[in-house]
N, C-alpha and C positions, 0 to 999 in steps of 0.2 A: 462418532460422525460420519454419515457415509452425504457425498453430494446433494441423493436426492430429499435426505432431511433437513436442509441448511439455503438459507438465500446465499447466493455467491456475488457480494457486490464487486464489478472492479471497475477501481479506482485512478487512469494511467495519469497522466505525471501531462507534462507542459506539451504545445504539440497532441494533443490524442497521445495513441496508437495504434499505428498506418498497420495493415495489410496480410505483412512478417510479424509482427511483435506479437510477442508469448502471448500475452494481455488474450490482443487478438485471436488467437485460434483457440488460447482454452476459453471463450466469450460462446466463439466457433463450437467450441466440440462438448462444452459441461448443461448439458438442459439445464440445470437448477442458476448458471452464470447473465445475468446483466450487464450492462456498460451504465456506470451515475455518467446523466448530460453533467457536469460540471459548469460548466457555461464558453462563452470565448475558447476554446485549446490554444491561440494566438497569445494574446492579451490575458491572461487568467488574472482574477481579481479574487482576491481571496477568501476577504466577504462571502461575494456574490457563491463561490467553494466550496464552503462551508458549510453558505444556507442550502446548496444543492445536495448535500452530503445527507445535514443530518438529516431534511427531511426524504430523501429516499430510504434512507434507514428507519425511520417509522411511520415510513409506508409500506414494512415488507412486512409481510405472514407467518415466517416460519424464522428458524433461528437467525444469525447473522452471521456468515464471516465474510470480509473482507480482503482484499487485495489488491495494495495500492504498489506503485511505478511511482516512482522519484519523488517529483514533486507534493502527488496525491497520493505518497507515504505518507507524507508531513499533513499534510489536513486532515489526516485521521487519526496521528498521533493532538491538531490541535482541536478538534473536535470530537475530541476523545470521550467527554465528561457530560456533552451536549445531547446524546442521544437519547430518546423515550425509548426506546425494546433494547432488550439486551444484547449486547455482540458477543460469540462467542469466539470468535476470533478476529488477527488480521496475519496475514500473510507482508510483511513489509520492503519491498524488495531496492537497492541501490537510491537509499534514500540521501537526497542533496543538500548541501551544508550553508543551511539555509538564515548560517550568520556570516558568509564571507561577506567582503566587501567586494571579489573579485566575480563572482558568481553573475553569467551572463543568463538571459539578457537581464540587466539589473532589479528589474519590480521582482524581479524569485525573494525579494530577500524584506517585501513583505507577508513573505508563506515565512519569515526566521522572528524569531529566533526557535529552537526546535522546543518545547517544551523538556524542562528535568522530571516531571515526575513518574510516578511507576507508571503505566495503562491497568486498568481497569479490565481487563481482560487478559489474553495469553497471544502470545506476540509470535514469533520470529521471525529477526532484519536476516537480508542475505544480502553483503555489501562484495568486495573487488576493490580487488589492490589497490587497480588500475580507474580509475574512477573519476571521469577527469571532474564529476560536477564535488565531489568528496572523497579526504583523504581519509583512509580505510580507518587507522589509529580516533577518527571526528567519526565515525562510524561507528566502529565501537564503541567510541563514550556513549551516544547517544540511544545504542541499545542497552546500556549494563541501564540505563539512566531510566528505560522505559520500562527497565528488569525479559526485555526479549531475549527468547535464542537466539545466540550470534553464532553464524554463518558464514564463514568465510567462501570463497564464490574465486579465490584466487584471481587471479589479470583474466581479468573477466572483462571491462569497460565500463561500461553508465545497462549493462546486461537486457537490451534491449536487439531493436532488429539491425541495429545498423554494427550490433559488436559481433552480430552475429546470432545471437537469442533466441531464431524464430520460432518454433515449438518449442525449443530449451523442457529436454525431459528430464535432466536434471532439480529443475522447478519443478516440475508436475510428479517425481513423487518427492521429496519435499513438505508438498503439497498436501499426497495423499499419504505421507506418512503423520503429518501435526493433525490431520482433522482426524484421523484411527483415534486419538488421543483426546478429542476435547471434545466435551457434553455438554448438552445443548441446557441456556441457562435459563437458571428459571425465569416465565413471563412473568412480570407484574400483574398483580390482579386489578 
């Protein structure tokens, strides 16, 4: 699948994705990409975010590719069975452990626990060995539960602007390879 054959929905996490974040750069450089306006970026409400994502997917006209970061990845997984339109695939980057009682801010616990059912579409989960929001073994287990291809990003922090992942060319290469293997899902009649 080529990017021009898809609607690429960028799904940021808590506080959105700033100007230096790889999601913002991808959005600006991929003509088929647009950011989903999830709701209040600083005080996320799970039900609002899930509804806004479901609505965004259901408004698309082409096969959907979801690109989630952090809590945005968790919303994708939570909403996976609620989309009226088929999703071709999802890239899930740095999903946080939303069952960890030590997560901050604490209201992010309302986004969990993470589902343990396989996703109904292909996915790749990328996690870091020193992500402050999720232990590596927890991320690996979540990816296994979701039936997601798991990729080890090494010691990369939270894989965001603050951890030095502005343009993140390695991530874009993974995304490009993932797209090449995706097939457009059959659209409902």
